N, C-alpha and C positions, 0 to 999 in steps of 0.2 A: 494578529497572532503571533505569538512568541515561538523560536523555533522550537523549543523544548515541549510546548502544548501540542504544536503541529506532529512533533514526533511521536507524542503518547496517542494523538488521535488516530494517527493513521496505523500504528500498532494497533489499537483497538479495533479498526475497520478490517484489518489483515485478519485477525483472531476470529472475527465474526464470519468473512466471507469464506475461509479456510477451514473453518470448525476446529480450531486449535486453542488450548489455554494461552491467555495473553502473556502470563507469566513465562511461557516457554520462548517468547518471541524475542528480538533484540533487532537494533538497526542492522546488524551483520548476518542475519537470518537472510539465507539464500532460498530465492522462491523455486528454483528448479530442482535443486540438491536435498533440501530441507522439507520444505512445503510439496513438492512433489504435483500442484496444483493443475488442473485441468484448465483449459481457456475460457472454460464458461464462468470459472472463479475469478479469474481476472477481468473478465467484462462485467461481473458484479461488483467489484473492488472498485472498478473506475466509475460506476454509476454511483456506488456509495460516496466516493469522494466528491462527486460532482454535486450529490446531494447534500453532504454534509459540510462541506468544506466551499461550495461555490466555486470550484477550480475545474474547469474542464481540461481534461488530458485525453489526449489521442490513444486508442487502445494498442496502438502497434508500439508506440513510446514506452506506455507502462509494461506491456510483455517485454520490451529490450531491458528492463530494469533487471539487474542481478539480484541485487539485496531490498531490503526495506530501505535502506539508507538513499539507494539511489531512486527509490520511488518518493519518497520524501524531498530530494533534491528538485525533483522534476515538478512536484505539486508546489513547492516553493516558489520556482519560478513562473508558474502559470497564476500565483495568487496576486 
């Protein structure tokens, strides 16, 4: 999977899990400041990434990501 495809897919999954319009998200979107998500949303996101992309990421590693770009980098390492 190309990097741009991976970025688009993860933005799509974040939009679903955090119930946000996809066009309001970017690689620079900050999880804590802009999405203000609960840990249960990050659990759902990690599960979706595993299901959709066949990439297992540790929840603590995913939760440590500040931006969507950080999460894309993490997933890319695991693929």
